[in-house]
N, C-alpha and C positions, 0 to 999 in steps of 0.2 A: 181587457185582454191585452191591449197595445202596451199597457205598463208592464205587465208581466213579459211581453215580449222584449220591450226595451231593457227591462233588468236582465234577461237571458243574453241579450246581445252584448251588454257591457260585461258581463262576467266572461262570456266567451271571447271578447277582445282583450280582456285583461289576461286571461291564462294563455291565449296564442301569443300576446305581447312578451309576457314573461317567458313563454317557451323559446321565441325567437331571440330575447335578448341571452338567454342561457346558452342556446347553441351558439350565437354569434360570440360570446365570451370564450366558450371551449373551444372554438375552432379558429378563433383569432379574426373573424370577420367583423370589422367595426361597422360596416354598413348593415349587416343583419341585426347586430346589437342595437344600433341606432334605432332601426325599423321597429324593433320590440319595444323599445323604451317609448317610441312615439306612439305606438298602437295603446300601450298601457295607459299612458298620460291622457291619450283621446278617451279612453273608456272612463277615467276618473273624472274629468271634465264634464262629460256627458252626465255622469252620475251627480255631480254637484249642480249642474244646470237643473236637472229633474227634481232634485231635493229642493232648490230655490223656487221652482215653479209651484211646487206642492205648497210650500210655505206661503207664497203670496196667495194662491188660491184659498187656502184655509183663513186666512187673515180676512179675505174679502167677504167670504161667507160668513165669518163670524160678525163682521160690521153690518151686513145685509140682515142677519137674524136678529142682531139688537134693535133695529129700527122697525121691527115688526110688532 
């Protein structure tokens, strides 16, 4: 359940970030545009980290299964 919640939070952060970025660009607010870019990048990094964590866990499980 936590994995699904994390995925939802990442998608939410990406959408909100992209929206802030677009609003910032259209209104000329560089601060809002930057906040949007940062929020979107944060979601990308969290997604990458979760993927790496999953890959590591899978490799460890495979190695443990080989030893049985």
